[in-house]
PyMOL Python script that loads the backbone (N, CA, C, O; Angstrom):
from pymol import cmd

cmd.read_pdbstr("""\
ATOM      1  N   MET A   1       1.435  -0.048  -0.769  1.00  0.00           N
ATOM      2  CA  MET A   1       2.144  -0.968  -1.500  1.00  0.00           C
ATOM      3  C   MET A   1       2.176  -0.683  -2.833  1.00  0.00           C
ATOM      4  O   MET A   1       3.240  -0.326  -3.339  1.00  0.00           O
ATOM      5  N   GLY A   2       0.802  -0.822  -3.731  1.00  0.00           N
ATOM      6  CA  GLY A   2       0.682  -0.418  -4.651  1.00  0.00           C
ATOM      7  C   GLY A   2       0.667  -1.351  -5.864  1.00  0.00           C
ATOM      8  O   GLY A   2      -0.050  -2.351  -5.884  1.00  0.00           O
ATOM      9  N   ALA A   3       1.606  -0.946  -7.046  1.00  0.00           N
ATOM     10  CA  ALA A   3       1.664  -2.297  -8.464  1.00  0.00           C
ATOM     11  C   ALA A   3       2.580  -3.151  -7.979  1.00  0.00           C
ATOM     12  O   ALA A   3       2.289  -4.111  -8.692  1.00  0.00           O
ATOM     13  N   ASN A   4       3.225  -3.430  -7.491  1.00  0.00           N
ATOM     14  CA  ASN A   4       4.223  -4.289  -7.246  1.00  0.00           C
ATOM     15  C   ASN A   4       4.351  -4.895  -5.496  1.00  0.00           C
ATOM     16  O   ASN A   4       5.262  -4.489  -4.774  1.00  0.00           O
ATOM     17  N   MET A   5       3.524  -5.683  -5.105  1.00  0.00           N
ATOM     18  CA  MET A   5       2.741  -6.178  -4.209  1.00  0.00           C
ATOM     19  C   MET A   5       2.686  -7.604  -3.933  1.00  0.00           C
ATOM     20  O   MET A   5       2.621  -8.371  -4.894  1.00  0.00           O
ATOM     21  N   SER A   6       2.707  -8.114  -2.609  1.00  0.00           N
ATOM     22  CA  SER A   6       2.683  -9.607  -2.278  1.00  0.00           C
ATOM     23  C   SER A   6       2.360 -10.072  -0.756  1.00  0.00           C
ATOM     24  O   SER A   6       2.845  -9.661   0.298  1.00  0.00           O
ATOM     25  N   LEU A   7       1.427 -11.017  -0.985  1.00  0.00           N
ATOM     26  CA  LEU A   7       1.119 -10.746   0.801  1.00  0.00           C
ATOM     27  C   LEU A   7       0.656 -12.703   0.317  1.00  0.00           C
ATOM     28  O   LEU A   7       0.582 -13.326  -0.742  1.00  0.00           O
ATOM     29  N   LYS A   8       0.496 -12.967   1.476  1.00  0.00           N
ATOM     30  CA  LYS A   8       1.144 -14.208   2.405  1.00  0.00           C
ATOM     31  C   LYS A   8      -0.941 -14.558   1.895  1.00  0.00           C
ATOM     32  O   LYS A   8      -1.852 -13.730   1.867  1.00  0.00           O
ATOM     33  N   LYS A   9      -0.981 -15.856   1.628  1.00  0.00           N
ATOM     34  CA  LYS A   9      -2.503 -16.924   1.715  1.00  0.00           C
ATOM     35  C   LYS A   9      -3.277 -15.840   2.934  1.00  0.00           C
ATOM     36  O   LYS A   9      -4.093 -14.919   2.953  1.00  0.00           O
ATOM     37  N   SER A  10      -2.322 -16.726   4.005  1.00  0.00           N
ATOM     38  CA  SER A  10      -2.744 -16.177   5.359  1.00  0.00           C
ATOM     39  C   SER A  10      -3.133 -15.215   5.788  1.00  0.00           C
ATOM     40  O   SER A  10      -4.054 -15.193   6.604  1.00  0.00           O
ATOM     41  N   ALA A  11      -2.471 -14.060   5.305  1.00  0.00           N
ATOM     42  CA  ALA A  11      -3.454 -13.267   5.625  1.00  0.00           C
ATOM     43  C   ALA A  11      -4.694 -12.245   4.593  1.00  0.00           C
ATOM     44  O   ALA A  11      -5.544 -11.388   4.835  1.00  0.00           O
ATOM     45  N   TRP A  12      -4.192 -12.914   3.448  1.00  0.00           N
ATOM     46  CA  TRP A  12      -5.330 -12.780   2.688  1.00  0.00           C
ATOM     47  C   TRP A  12      -6.524 -13.349   3.199  1.00  0.00           C
ATOM     48  O   TRP A  12      -7.568 -12.699   3.248  1.00  0.00           O
ATOM     49  N   ASP A  13      -6.419 -14.727   3.649  1.00  0.00           N
ATOM     50  CA  ASP A  13      -7.842 -15.196   4.236  1.00  0.00           C
ATOM     51  C   ASP A  13      -8.165 -14.670   5.298  1.00  0.00           C
ATOM     52  O   ASP A  13      -9.186 -15.021   5.888  1.00  0.00           O
ATOM     53  N   LYS A  14      -7.468 -13.853   5.691  1.00  0.00           N
ATOM     54  CA  LYS A  14      -7.996 -12.606   7.100  1.00  0.00           C
ATOM     55  C   LYS A  14      -8.634 -11.258   6.692  1.00  0.00           C
ATOM     56  O   LYS A  14      -9.388 -10.577   7.387  1.00  0.00           O
ATOM     57  N   ILE A  15      -8.334 -11.078   5.833  1.00  0.00           N
ATOM     58  CA  ILE A  15      -9.104  -9.570   5.162  1.00  0.00           C
ATOM     59  C   ILE A  15      -9.503  -9.861   4.188  1.00  0.00           C
ATOM     60  O   ILE A  15      -9.670  -8.718   3.763  1.00  0.00           O
ATOM     61  N   LYS A  16     -10.056 -10.917   2.844  1.00  0.00           N
ATOM     62  CA  LYS A  16     -10.857 -10.561   1.965  1.00  0.00           C
ATOM     63  C   LYS A  16     -12.095 -10.556   2.060  1.00  0.00           C
ATOM     64  O   LYS A  16     -12.673 -10.764   0.993  1.00  0.00           O
ATOM     65  N   TYR A  17     -12.683 -10.406   2.877  1.00  0.00           N
ATOM     66  CA  TYR A  17     -14.141 -10.460   2.998  1.00  0.00           C
ATOM     67  C   TYR A  17     -14.555  -8.838   3.491  1.00  0.00           C
ATOM     68  O   TYR A  17     -15.593  -8.184   3.388  1.00  0.00           O
ATOM     69  N   ARG A  18     -12.976  -8.501   4.169  1.00  0.00           N
ATOM     70  CA  ARG A  18     -13.603  -6.684   4.120  1.00  0.00           C
ATOM     71  C   ARG A  18     -12.971  -5.767   3.508  1.00  0.00           C
ATOM     72  O   ARG A  18     -13.100  -4.589   3.842  1.00  0.00           O
ATOM     73  N   THR A  19     -11.979  -6.249   2.253  1.00  0.00           N
ATOM     74  CA  THR A  19     -11.669  -5.256   1.092  1.00  0.00           C
ATOM     75  C   THR A  19     -12.847  -4.660   0.392  1.00  0.00           C
ATOM     76  O   THR A  19     -13.986  -5.100   0.238  1.00  0.00           O
ATOM     77  N   ALA A  20     -12.211  -3.404  -0.042  1.00  0.00           N
ATOM     78  CA  ALA A  20     -13.311  -2.882  -0.776  1.00  0.00           C
ATOM     79  C   ALA A  20     -13.302  -3.362  -2.635  1.00  0.00           C
ATOM     80  O   ALA A  20     -14.232  -3.124  -3.406  1.00  0.00           O
ATOM     81  N   ILE A  21     -12.577  -3.753  -2.838  1.00  0.00           N
ATOM     82  CA  ILE A  21     -12.055  -4.521  -3.940  1.00  0.00           C
ATOM     83  C   ILE A  21     -12.526  -4.311  -4.952  1.00  0.00           C
ATOM     84  O   ILE A  21     -11.964  -3.797  -5.919  1.00  0.00           O
ATOM     85  N   LYS A  22     -13.923  -4.779  -4.856  1.00  0.00           N
ATOM     86  CA  LYS A  22     -15.318  -3.804  -5.631  1.00  0.00           C
ATOM     87  C   LYS A  22     -15.434  -2.674  -6.241  1.00  0.00           C
ATOM     88  O   LYS A  22     -15.665  -2.374  -7.412  1.00  0.00           O
ATOM     89  N   ASP A  23     -15.129  -1.726  -4.726  1.00  0.00           N
ATOM     90  CA  ASP A  23     -15.857  -0.472  -4.481  1.00  0.00           C
ATOM     91  C   ASP A  23     -14.634   0.677  -5.615  1.00  0.00           C
ATOM     92  O   ASP A  23     -13.414   0.579  -5.482  1.00  0.00           O
ATOM     93  N   HIS A  24     -15.236   1.603  -6.573  1.00  0.00           N
ATOM     94  CA  HIS A  24     -14.176   2.235  -7.551  1.00  0.00           C
ATOM     95  C   HIS A  24     -14.333   3.348  -6.685  1.00  0.00           C
ATOM     96  O   HIS A  24     -14.009   4.307  -7.385  1.00  0.00           O
ATOM     97  N   HIS A  25     -14.501   3.572  -6.084  1.00  0.00           N
ATOM     98  CA  HIS A  25     -14.456   4.663  -5.055  1.00  0.00           C
ATOM     99  C   HIS A  25     -13.356   4.875  -3.945  1.00  0.00           C
ATOM    100  O   HIS A  25     -13.183   5.871  -3.243  1.00  0.00           O
ATOM    101  N   VAL A  26     -12.671   3.711  -3.964  1.00  0.00           N
ATOM    102  CA  VAL A  26     -11.352   4.073  -3.291  1.00  0.00           C
ATOM    103  C   VAL A  26     -10.418   3.219  -4.052  1.00  0.00           C
ATOM    104  O   VAL A  26     -10.854   2.502  -4.953  1.00  0.00           O
ATOM    105  N   HIS A  27      -8.968   3.251  -3.705  1.00  0.00           N
ATOM    106  CA  HIS A  27      -7.591   2.657  -3.751  1.00  0.00           C
ATOM    107  C   HIS A  27      -7.672   1.371  -2.983  1.00  0.00           C
ATOM    108  O   HIS A  27      -7.578   1.258  -1.761  1.00  0.00           O
ATOM    109  N   GLU A  28      -7.939   0.009  -4.236  1.00  0.00           N
ATOM    110  CA  GLU A  28      -7.892  -0.967  -3.785  1.00  0.00           C
ATOM    111  C   GLU A  28      -6.202  -1.580  -2.784  1.00  0.00           C
ATOM    112  O   GLU A  28      -6.147  -2.023  -1.637  1.00  0.00           O
ATOM    113  N   ASP A  29      -5.162  -1.380  -3.687  1.00  0.00           N
ATOM    114  CA  ASP A  29      -4.188  -1.146  -2.921  1.00  0.00           C
ATOM    115  C   ASP A  29      -3.969  -0.627  -1.791  1.00  0.00           C
ATOM    116  O   ASP A  29      -3.063  -1.030  -1.061  1.00  0.00           O
ATOM    117  N   VAL A  30      -4.882   0.481  -1.436  1.00  0.00           N
ATOM    118  CA  VAL A  30      -4.286   1.358  -0.473  1.00  0.00           C
ATOM    119  C   VAL A  30      -5.214   0.791   0.890  1.00  0.00           C
ATOM    120  O   VAL A  30      -4.748   0.775   2.029  1.00  0.00           O
ATOM    121  N   ASP A  31      -6.480   0.377   0.575  1.00  0.00           N
ATOM    122  CA  ASP A  31      -7.318  -0.213   0.836  1.00  0.00           C
ATOM    123  C   ASP A  31      -6.438  -1.898   1.596  1.00  0.00           C
ATOM    124  O   ASP A  31      -6.588  -2.106   2.800  1.00  0.00           O
ATOM    125  N   ILE A  32      -6.110  -2.295   1.258  1.00  0.00           N
ATOM    126  CA  ILE A  32      -5.734  -3.977   1.486  1.00  0.00           C
ATOM    127  C   ILE A  32      -4.144  -3.581   2.808  1.00  0.00           C
ATOM    128  O   ILE A  32      -3.970  -4.088   3.917  1.00  0.00           O
ATOM    129  N   THR A  33      -3.357  -2.642   2.161  1.00  0.00           N
ATOM    130  CA  THR A  33      -2.520  -2.242   3.155  1.00  0.00           C
ATOM    131  C   THR A  33      -2.802  -1.917   4.334  1.00  0.00           C
ATOM    132  O   THR A  33      -2.076  -2.101   5.311  1.00  0.00           O
ATOM    133  N   MET A  34      -3.806  -1.445   4.327  1.00  0.00           N
ATOM    134  CA  MET A  34      -4.429  -0.590   5.684  1.00  0.00           C
ATOM    135  C   MET A  34      -4.924  -2.171   6.528  1.00  0.00           C
ATOM    136  O   MET A  34      -4.364  -2.651   7.514  1.00  0.00           O
ATOM    137  N   LEU A  35      -5.977  -2.673   5.878  1.00  0.00           N
ATOM    138  CA  LEU A  35      -6.279  -3.855   6.661  1.00  0.00           C
ATOM    139  C   LEU A  35      -5.062  -4.896   6.758  1.00  0.00           C
ATOM    140  O   LEU A  35      -4.995  -5.609   7.759  1.00  0.00           O
ATOM    141  N   ILE A  36      -4.264  -4.983   5.920  1.00  0.00           N
ATOM    142  CA  ILE A  36      -3.060  -5.790   6.273  1.00  0.00           C
ATOM    143  C   ILE A  36      -2.528  -5.440   7.499  1.00  0.00           C
ATOM    144  O   ILE A  36      -2.305  -6.299   8.352  1.00  0.00           O
ATOM    145  N   GLY A  37      -2.247  -3.980   7.718  1.00  0.00           N
ATOM    146  CA  GLY A  37      -1.368  -3.417   8.244  1.00  0.00           C
ATOM    147  C   GLY A  37      -2.116  -3.697  10.367  1.00  0.00           C
ATOM    148  O   GLY A  37      -1.658  -3.949  11.482  1.00  0.00           O
ATOM    149  N   LYS A  38      -3.326  -3.442   9.759  1.00  0.00           N
ATOM    150  CA  LYS A  38      -4.310  -4.026  11.161  1.00  0.00           C
ATOM    151  C   LYS A  38      -4.202  -4.889  11.864  1.00  0.00           C
ATOM    152  O   LYS A  38      -4.413  -4.820  13.074  1.00  0.00           O
ATOM    153  N   ILE A  39      -3.832  -5.933  11.221  1.00  0.00           N
ATOM    154  CA  ILE A  39      -2.946  -7.568  11.641  1.00  0.00           C
ATOM    155  C   ILE A  39      -1.892  -8.070  11.657  1.00  0.00           C
ATOM    156  O   ILE A  39      -1.768  -9.176  12.183  1.00  0.00           O
ATOM    157  N   GLY A  40      -0.833  -7.426  11.099  1.00  0.00           N
ATOM    158  CA  GLY A  40       0.040  -7.992  11.067  1.00  0.00           C
ATOM    159  C   GLY A  40       1.101  -6.860  10.819  1.00  0.00           C
ATOM    160  O   GLY A  40       1.008  -5.714  11.258  1.00  0.00           O
ATOM    161  N   LYS A  41       2.418  -7.497   9.825  1.00  0.00           N
ATOM    162  CA  LYS A  41       3.603  -6.761   9.918  1.00  0.00           C
ATOM    163  C   LYS A  41       3.363  -6.227   7.841  1.00  0.00           C
ATOM    164  O   LYS A  41       2.889  -7.013   7.021  1.00  0.00           O
ATOM    165  N   ILE A  42       3.789  -4.933   7.528  1.00  0.00           N
ATOM    166  CA  ILE A  42       4.471  -5.016   6.148  1.00  0.00           C
ATOM    167  C   ILE A  42       5.925  -4.760   5.818  1.00  0.00           C
ATOM    168  O   ILE A  42       6.789  -4.027   6.300  1.00  0.00           O
ATOM    169  N   GLU A  43       5.890  -5.482   4.991  1.00  0.00           N
ATOM    170  CA  GLU A  43       7.610  -5.477   5.403  1.00  0.00           C
ATOM    171  C   GLU A  43       8.112  -4.594   3.838  1.00  0.00           C
ATOM    172  O   GLU A  43       7.811  -5.293   2.871  1.00  0.00           O
ATOM    173  N   PHE A  44       8.650  -3.528   3.509  1.00  0.00           N
ATOM    174  CA  PHE A  44       9.380  -3.253   2.109  1.00  0.00           C
ATOM    175  C   PHE A  44      11.143  -3.963   1.910  1.00  0.00           C
ATOM    176  O   PHE A  44      12.211  -4.107   2.504  1.00  0.00           O
ATOM    177  N   ASP A  45      10.487  -4.211   0.707  1.00  0.00           N
ATOM    178  CA  ASP A  45      12.330  -4.557  -0.161  1.00  0.00           C
ATOM    179  C   ASP A  45      12.293  -3.473  -0.908  1.00  0.00           C
ATOM    180  O   ASP A  45      11.352  -2.869  -1.422  1.00  0.00           O
ATOM    181  N   LYS A  46      13.590  -3.276  -0.905  1.00  0.00           N
ATOM    182  CA  LYS A  46      13.834  -1.837  -2.088  1.00  0.00           C
ATOM    183  C   LYS A  46      14.500  -2.769  -3.204  1.00  0.00           C
ATOM    184  O   LYS A  46      14.320  -2.233  -4.297  1.00  0.00           O
ATOM    185  N   LYS A  47      15.131  -3.846  -3.313  1.00  0.00           N
ATOM    186  CA  LYS A  47      14.839  -4.934  -4.344  1.00  0.00           C
ATOM    187  C   LYS A  47      13.474  -5.272  -5.970  1.00  0.00           C
ATOM    188  O   LYS A  47      13.519  -5.467  -7.185  1.00  0.00           O
ATOM    189  N   LEU A  48      12.499  -5.151  -4.904  1.00  0.00           N
ATOM    190  CA  LEU A  48      11.467  -5.079  -5.934  1.00  0.00           C
ATOM    191  C   LEU A  48      11.119  -3.416  -6.549  1.00  0.00           C
ATOM    192  O   LEU A  48      10.594  -2.364  -6.183  1.00  0.00           O
ATOM    193  N   ILE A  49      11.729  -3.957  -7.585  1.00  0.00           N
ATOM    194  CA  ILE A  49      11.789  -2.421  -8.234  1.00  0.00           C
ATOM    195  C   ILE A  49      10.375  -2.692  -9.649  1.00  0.00           C
ATOM    196  O   ILE A  49      10.012  -3.700 -10.255  1.00  0.00           O
ATOM    197  N   MET A  50      10.035  -1.576  -9.685  1.00  0.00           N
ATOM    198  CA  MET A  50       8.442  -1.701 -10.647  1.00  0.00           C
ATOM    199  C   MET A  50       8.258  -0.258 -11.522  1.00  0.00           C
ATOM    200  O   MET A  50       7.871   0.857 -11.171  1.00  0.00           O
ATOM    201  N   ALA A  51       8.715  -0.797 -12.817  1.00  0.00           N
ATOM    202  CA  ALA A  51       8.573   0.698 -13.450  1.00  0.00           C
ATOM    203  C   ALA A  51       7.086   0.910 -13.716  1.00  0.00           C
ATOM    204  O   ALA A  51       6.306  -0.025 -13.899  1.00  0.00           O
ATOM    205  N   THR A  52       6.745   2.195 -13.727  1.00  0.00           N
ATOM    206  CA  THR A  52       5.631   3.127 -13.787  1.00  0.00           C
ATOM    207  C   THR A  52       5.205   3.595 -15.102  1.00  0.00           C
ATOM    208  O   THR A  52       5.811   3.452 -16.164  1.00  0.00           O
ATOM    209  N   SER A  53       4.424   3.997 -14.960  1.00  0.00           N
ATOM    210  CA  SER A  53       3.910   4.789 -16.462  1.00  0.00           C
ATOM    211  C   SER A  53       3.684   6.356 -16.238  1.00  0.00           C
ATOM    212  O   SER A  53       3.648   6.618 -15.036  1.00  0.00           O
ATOM    213  N   ALA A  54       3.558   7.221 -16.882  1.00  0.00           N
ATOM    214  CA  ALA A  54       3.104   8.832 -16.246  1.00  0.00           C
ATOM    215  C   ALA A  54       1.899   8.879 -17.643  1.00  0.00           C
ATOM    216  O   ALA A  54       1.871   9.991 -18.170  1.00  0.00           O
ATOM    217  N   ARG A  55       1.053   7.962 -18.202  1.00  0.00           N
ATOM    218  CA  ARG A  55      -0.156   7.862 -18.771  1.00  0.00           C
ATOM    219  C   ARG A  55      -1.104   8.718 -18.095  1.00  0.00           C
ATOM    220  O   ARG A  55      -1.427   9.866 -18.401  1.00  0.00           O
ATOM    221  N   ARG A  56      -1.444   8.115 -17.283  1.00  0.00           N
ATOM    222  CA  ARG A  56      -2.842   8.792 -16.047  1.00  0.00           C
ATOM    223  C   ARG A  56      -2.302  10.356 -16.364  1.00  0.00           C
ATOM    224  O   ARG A  56      -3.160  11.217 -16.558  1.00  0.00           O
ATOM    225  N   ILE A  57      -1.194  10.637 -16.405  1.00  0.00           N
ATOM    226  CA  ILE A  57      -1.230  11.732 -16.446  1.00  0.00           C
ATOM    227  C   ILE A  57      -1.388  12.730 -17.623  1.00  0.00           C
ATOM    228  O   ILE A  57      -2.169  13.671 -17.763  1.00  0.00           O
ATOM    229  N   LYS A  58      -0.624  12.347 -18.251  1.00  0.00           N
ATOM    230  CA  LYS A  58      -0.461  13.234 -20.204  1.00  0.00           C
ATOM    231  C   LYS A  58      -1.967  12.948 -20.030  1.00  0.00           C
ATOM    232  O   LYS A  58      -2.720  13.889 -19.779  1.00  0.00           O
ATOM    233  N   ARG A  59      -2.586  11.311 -20.188  1.00  0.00           N
ATOM    234  CA  ARG A  59      -3.911  11.322 -21.071  1.00  0.00           C
ATOM    235  C   ARG A  59      -4.952  11.868 -20.369  1.00  0.00           C
ATOM    236  O   ARG A  59      -5.647  12.782 -20.812  1.00  0.00           O
ATOM    237  N   ARG A  60      -5.145  11.179 -18.927  1.00  0.00           N
ATOM    238  CA  ARG A  60      -6.503  12.207 -17.972  1.00  0.00           C
ATOM    239  C   ARG A  60      -6.198  12.514 -17.041  1.00  0.00           C
ATOM    240  O   ARG A  60      -6.217  11.837 -16.013  1.00  0.00           O
ATOM    241  N   PRO A  61      -5.626  14.268 -17.244  1.00  0.00           N
ATOM    242  CA  PRO A  61      -4.593  15.043 -16.249  1.00  0.00           C
ATOM    243  C   PRO A  61      -5.882  14.924 -14.917  1.00  0.00           C
ATOM    244  O   PRO A  61      -5.601  14.677 -13.744  1.00  0.00           O
ATOM    245  N   HIS A  62      -7.260  15.157 -15.427  1.00  0.00           N
ATOM    246  CA  HIS A  62      -8.264  15.056 -14.258  1.00  0.00           C
ATOM    247  C   HIS A  62      -8.191  13.777 -13.207  1.00  0.00           C
ATOM    248  O   HIS A  62      -8.107  13.873 -11.982  1.00  0.00           O
ATOM    249  N   SER A  63      -8.230  12.856 -13.793  1.00  0.00           N
ATOM    250  CA  SER A  63      -8.275  11.977 -13.153  1.00  0.00           C
ATOM    251  C   SER A  63      -7.203  11.533 -11.854  1.00  0.00           C
ATOM    252  O   SER A  63      -7.386  11.045 -10.739  1.00  0.00           O
ATOM    253  N   PHE A  64      -5.746  12.070 -12.790  1.00  0.00           N
ATOM    254  CA  PHE A  64      -4.932  12.057 -11.667  1.00  0.00           C
ATOM    255  C   PHE A  64      -4.793  13.037 -10.880  1.00  0.00           C
ATOM    256  O   PHE A  64      -4.026  12.853  -9.935  1.00  0.00           O
ATOM    257  N   PHE A  65      -5.454  14.341 -10.996  1.00  0.00           N
ATOM    258  CA  PHE A  65      -4.871  15.543 -10.017  1.00  0.00           C
ATOM    259  C   PHE A  65      -6.084  15.513  -9.239  1.00  0.00           C
ATOM    260  O   PHE A  65      -6.023  15.775  -8.038  1.00  0.00           O
ATOM    261  N   VAL A  66      -7.224  15.212  -9.813  1.00  0.00           N
ATOM    262  CA  VAL A  66      -9.151  15.778  -8.866  1.00  0.00           C
ATOM    263  C   VAL A  66      -9.561  13.988  -8.334  1.00  0.00           C
ATOM    264  O   VAL A  66      -9.490  13.762  -7.126  1.00  0.00           O
ATOM    265  N   GLN A  67      -9.886  13.055  -9.095  1.00  0.00           N
ATOM    266  CA  GLN A  67      -9.932  11.957  -8.974  1.00  0.00           C
ATOM    267  C   GLN A  67      -9.229  11.018  -8.279  1.00  0.00           C
ATOM    268  O   GLN A  67      -9.879  10.049  -7.886  1.00  0.00           O
ATOM    269  N   TYR A  68      -8.117  11.059  -8.040  1.00  0.00           N
ATOM    270  CA  TYR A  68      -7.068   9.930  -7.461  1.00  0.00           C
ATOM    271  C   TYR A  68      -6.883  10.357  -6.147  1.00  0.00           C
ATOM    272  O   TYR A  68      -6.628   9.627  -5.190  1.00  0.00           O
ATOM    273  N   PRO A  69      -7.061  11.914  -6.136  1.00  0.00           N
ATOM    274  CA  PRO A  69      -6.590  12.339  -4.671  1.00  0.00           C
ATOM    275  C   PRO A  69      -8.065  12.016  -3.796  1.00  0.00           C
ATOM    276  O   PRO A  69      -8.018  11.973  -2.567  1.00  0.00           O
ATOM    277  N   VAL A  70      -9.608  11.755  -4.666  1.00  0.00           N
ATOM    278  CA  VAL A  70     -10.683  11.891  -3.753  1.00  0.00           C
ATOM    279  C   VAL A  70     -10.623  10.677  -3.014  1.00  0.00           C
ATOM    280  O   VAL A  70     -10.747  10.490  -1.804  1.00  0.00           O
ATOM    281  N   ARG A  71     -10.343   9.617  -4.261  1.00  0.00           N
ATOM    282  CA  ARG A  71     -10.449   8.267  -3.633  1.00  0.00           C
ATOM    283  C   ARG A  71      -9.321   8.038  -2.718  1.00  0.00           C
ATOM    284  O   ARG A  71      -9.432   7.055  -1.985  1.00  0.00           O
ATOM    285  N   MET A  72      -8.303   8.720  -2.622  1.00  0.00           N
ATOM    286  CA  MET A  72      -7.365   8.214  -1.607  1.00  0.00           C
ATOM    287  C   MET A  72      -8.614   8.507  -0.113  1.00  0.00           C
ATOM    288  O   MET A  72      -8.995   7.641   0.675  1.00  0.00           O
ATOM    289  N   LEU A  73      -8.943   9.746  -0.122  1.00  0.00           N
ATOM    290  CA  LEU A  73      -9.775   9.970   1.155  1.00  0.00           C
ATOM    291  C   LEU A  73     -10.536   9.753   1.724  1.00  0.00           C
ATOM    292  O   LEU A  73     -10.907   9.907   2.888  1.00  0.00           O
ATOM    293  N   LYS A  74     -11.237   8.817  -0.255  1.00  0.00           N
ATOM    294  CA  LYS A  74     -12.527   8.425   0.524  1.00  0.00           C
ATOM    295  C   LYS A  74     -12.086   6.771   0.953  1.00  0.00           C
ATOM    296  O   LYS A  74     -12.931   5.919   1.227  1.00  0.00           O
ATOM    297  N   THR A  75     -10.336   6.479   0.947  1.00  0.00           N
ATOM    298  CA  THR A  75      -9.848   4.982   1.368  1.00  0.00           C
ATOM    299  C   THR A  75      -9.555   5.136   2.479  1.00  0.00           C
ATOM    300  O   THR A  75      -9.751   4.074   3.070  1.00  0.00           O
ATOM    301  N   TYR A  76      -8.871   6.510   3.674  1.00  0.00           N
ATOM    302  CA  TYR A  76      -8.534   7.118   4.613  1.00  0.00           C
ATOM    303  C   TYR A  76     -10.117   6.477   5.685  1.00  0.00           C
ATOM    304  O   TYR A  76     -10.386   5.662   6.567  1.00  0.00           O
ATOM    305  N   ARG A  77     -11.004   7.905   4.514  1.00  0.00           N
ATOM    306  CA  ARG A  77     -12.055   7.558   5.697  1.00  0.00           C
ATOM    307  C   ARG A  77     -13.219   6.672   6.067  1.00  0.00           C
ATOM    308  O   ARG A  77     -14.039   6.692   6.985  1.00  0.00           O
ATOM    309  N   LYS A  78     -12.968   5.761   4.862  1.00  0.00           N
ATOM    310  CA  LYS A  78     -13.366   3.853   5.109  1.00  0.00           C
ATOM    311  C   LYS A  78     -12.807   3.289   6.701  1.00  0.00           C
ATOM    312  O   LYS A  78     -13.419   2.795   7.648  1.00  0.00           O
ATOM    313  N   HIS A  79     -11.127   3.676   6.447  1.00  0.00           N
ATOM    314  CA  HIS A  79     -10.337   2.705   7.617  1.00  0.00           C
ATOM    315  C   HIS A  79     -10.603   3.371   8.929  1.00  0.00           C
ATOM    316  O   HIS A  79     -10.534   2.864  10.049  1.00  0.00           O
ATOM    317  N   SER A  80     -10.938   4.666   8.578  1.00  0.00           N
ATOM    318  CA  SER A  80     -10.843   5.803  10.091  1.00  0.00           C
ATOM    319  C   SER A  80     -12.244   5.277  10.706  1.00  0.00           C
ATOM    320  O   SER A  80     -12.165   4.715  11.798  1.00  0.00           O
ATOM    321  N   LYS A  81     -13.600   5.415  10.071  1.00  0.00           N
ATOM    322  CA  LYS A  81     -14.557   4.907  10.629  1.00  0.00           C
ATOM    323  C   LYS A  81     -14.809   3.061  11.279  1.00  0.00           C
ATOM    324  O   LYS A  81     -15.748   2.615  11.938  1.00  0.00           O
ATOM    325  N   ASN A  82     -13.918   2.555  10.909  1.00  0.00           N
ATOM    326  CA  ASN A  82     -14.079   1.048  11.016  1.00  0.00           C
ATOM    327  C   ASN A  82     -12.742   0.812  12.185  1.00  0.00           C
ATOM    328  O   ASN A  82     -12.259  -0.287  12.459  1.00  0.00           O
ATOM    329  N   ASN A  83     -12.284   2.216  12.801  1.00  0.00           N
ATOM    330  CA  ASN A  83     -11.132   1.503  13.640  1.00  0.00           C
ATOM    331  C   ASN A  83     -11.831   1.510  15.296  1.00  0.00           C
ATOM    332  O   ASN A  83     -11.200   1.025  16.235  1.00  0.00           O
TER     333      ASN A  83
END
""", "prot")
cmd.dss("prot")
cmd.show_as("cartoon", "prot")
cmd.util.cbc("prot")
cmd.orient("prot")
């Protein structure tokens, strides 16, 4: 999902206590997406366009190229343990 996502309250109510929102070692948007995918349907609307910035790459390349991928792996690992 990412920076431009929305979900129904009924879906949030089903997953909100299982999210890792306060865990700074995982990507909360990917975590939410993976939880929603287990209980329902995810739709992609190509009309929803969001501008993004390359600030992280320019200002903190270590964050983007090292920490970001590590968080992604930890997020996937969290969900592979919970299957």
